[in-house]
C-alpha positions as CSV (number, residue, x, y, z in Angstrom):
1,M,122.7,100.9,96.7
2,T,123.9,104.4,95.9
3,E,122.7,107.6,97.5
4,A,120.7,110.2,95.5
5,P,122.4,113.5,95.0
6,P,121.4,116.3,97.4
7,G,118.5,118.5,96.2
8,T,117.0,115.8,93.9
9,G,113.9,115.4,96.0
10,I,114.6,111.7,96.3
11,V,114.4,110.5,99.9
12,G,116.6,107.6,100.8
13,G,118.6,107.2,97.6
14,T,118.4,105.3,94.3
15,A,118.4,101.6,93.8
16,A,121.2,99.6,92.3
17,R,120.5,97.0,89.7
18,G,119.0,93.9,91.3
19,A,117.7,95.8,94.3
20,T,114.1,95.2,95.4
21,V,112.2,98.5,95.8
22,A,108.8,99.5,97.0
23,A,106.6,102.5,96.5
24,V,103.5,103.3,98.6
25,D,101.1,106.1,97.5
26,V,98.6,107.2,100.1
27,G,96.0,109.1,98.1
28,S,92.8,110.8,99.0
29,N,90.8,107.8,98.0
30,T,93.2,104.9,97.2
31,V,96.3,103.4,98.8
32,R,98.6,101.9,96.2
33,L,101.7,99.7,96.5
34,L,104.3,98.7,93.9
35,I,107.1,96.3,94.7
36,A,109.6,95.8,91.9
37,E,113.2,94.7,91.1
38,A,115.5,97.3,89.6
39,N,117.3,96.2,86.4
40,S,119.2,97.9,83.6
41,G,116.0,98.4,81.6
42,G,113.9,99.9,84.5
43,L,111.7,97.9,86.9
44,R,110.3,94.4,86.8
45,R,107.0,94.3,88.7
46,I,106.9,91.8,91.6
47,D,103.6,92.9,93.2
48,R,101.1,95.7,92.7
49,R,98.1,96.5,94.9
50,S,95.4,99.1,95.1
51,V,92.8,99.5,97.8
52,V,90.1,102.1,98.1
53,T,90.1,103.6,101.6
54,R,88.5,107.0,101.1
55,L,90.9,108.6,103.4
56,A,89.8,112.2,102.6
57,E,86.1,111.4,103.0
58,G,84.5,114.4,104.6
59,V,87.7,116.5,104.8
60,D,86.1,119.3,102.7
61,R,83.3,119.7,105.3
62,S,85.2,119.2,108.5
63,G,88.8,120.0,107.7
64,R,89.8,116.8,109.5
65,L,90.4,113.2,108.6
66,H,87.6,111.0,109.9
67,P,88.8,108.3,112.4
68,E,87.1,105.5,110.4
69,A,88.9,106.6,107.2
70,V,92.2,106.7,109.1
71,G,91.5,103.2,110.5
72,R,90.8,101.8,107.0
73,T,94.0,103.4,105.7
74,L,96.1,102.1,108.6
75,E,94.8,98.6,108.0
76,V,95.9,98.7,104.4
77,L,99.3,100.2,105.3
78,A,99.9,97.4,107.9
79,T,99.1,94.8,105.2
80,Y,101.5,96.6,102.8
81,A,104.2,96.7,105.5
82,G,104.0,93.0,105.8
83,L,104.3,92.5,102.0
84,V,107.3,94.9,101.9
85,A,109.0,93.1,104.7
86,A,108.4,89.7,103.1
87,S,109.9,91.0,99.9
88,D,113.1,92.1,101.7
89,C,113.0,95.5,100.0
90,D,116.2,97.4,99.8
91,L,114.5,100.8,99.3
92,V,111.0,101.9,100.3
93,G,109.4,105.2,99.4
94,V,106.1,106.6,100.7
95,I,104.1,109.6,99.5
96,A,100.8,111.0,100.8
97,T,98.0,113.2,99.6
98,S,97.8,116.8,100.7
99,A,94.9,115.8,103.0
100,V,97.4,114.0,105.2
101,R,99.5,117.2,105.6
């Protein structure tokens, strides 16, 4: 695995060919996972999941994440963490919706 150049906005580096990589997108409504193998032509999908958790439900009214929505999201993230571990990923990236910030 090689490191990404400073200032590229890539956290953790880039993947060498043959590396297993994972990306998790924690969105306002859906949590997505992609696990793939890097190759010379791009990525070969190993697993792809998408679960609706409605994380940002009610944020517009209260300005806060609802505990039940956080719980649903954490359950999905725990499942995804197990899948990532079982896939022996070399590089994992996670991004989150502005509601989390």
